[in-house]
N, C-alpha and C positions, 0 to 999 in steps of 0.2 A: 592210402592213409596208415602211415606207420604206427605200430604199438609197440609198446614194451615188453619184450619176454625174456624169462627167466633164462639164464643162459645153461643151465643145468638141462632143460627141457629139448634142446636143439641137439641134433646130431647131424655131423658131417655129410654132405653130401659126395656125389662122383665125380661132378664137372669141376674144374679149377675157378678161383675166383677172377671172373670179366673183369672185373673193376680195378680190383688189385690194391692190398695194404699202402702202398706206396703213393697212390693218388689220394687215400683218404686215411690218413695216419693215425688219426684220432676216433675212427669209427664215428663219425658223423651222419654218413649217408647209411641208411638202413639196408639190411641183408634183405634177402626175397626168401621166404619160408614156405614148405607147405605142411598141411597138416598130415599127420600117419593115421594109420589103422586103430594101432594098440594106443595112442595118445603122444602127444609132443609132435614135434616139429621137425623136417630133415630141411637143410639148407638146399637151395637152388644156383642163388649165386650171392658168394659173399663166405667162403670158406676162409681166407684168410683175414678176414676181419673177426669172427667168430673165434680163430685161431688166436689172434692178439689180443682180443677181449678176454680171453682164459686167461691168457700170460699175465695181462695185467690185474687182474682180480676182479672185474667187474660181474657183479652179480646180473647184470641187466641189460638189453641190448636192443636196438630199435630195430624193428623187422616189419616187413610188408607181408602178408600172409594172404596166400593164393589157393 
């Protein structure tokens, strides 16, 4: 189940976006994130979608937390 998470609380991960921005141009698919030790979240899958959400100026994004 996806949650709405503040974009500023999410850090980029090391893996490229498996699904890609071009297949989900408007960011409707949730990204996959994991909680970090110091608070906040790190991207598992969805770096490109997070990047374009920041460029669009979105304050929140749908994410699945693992």
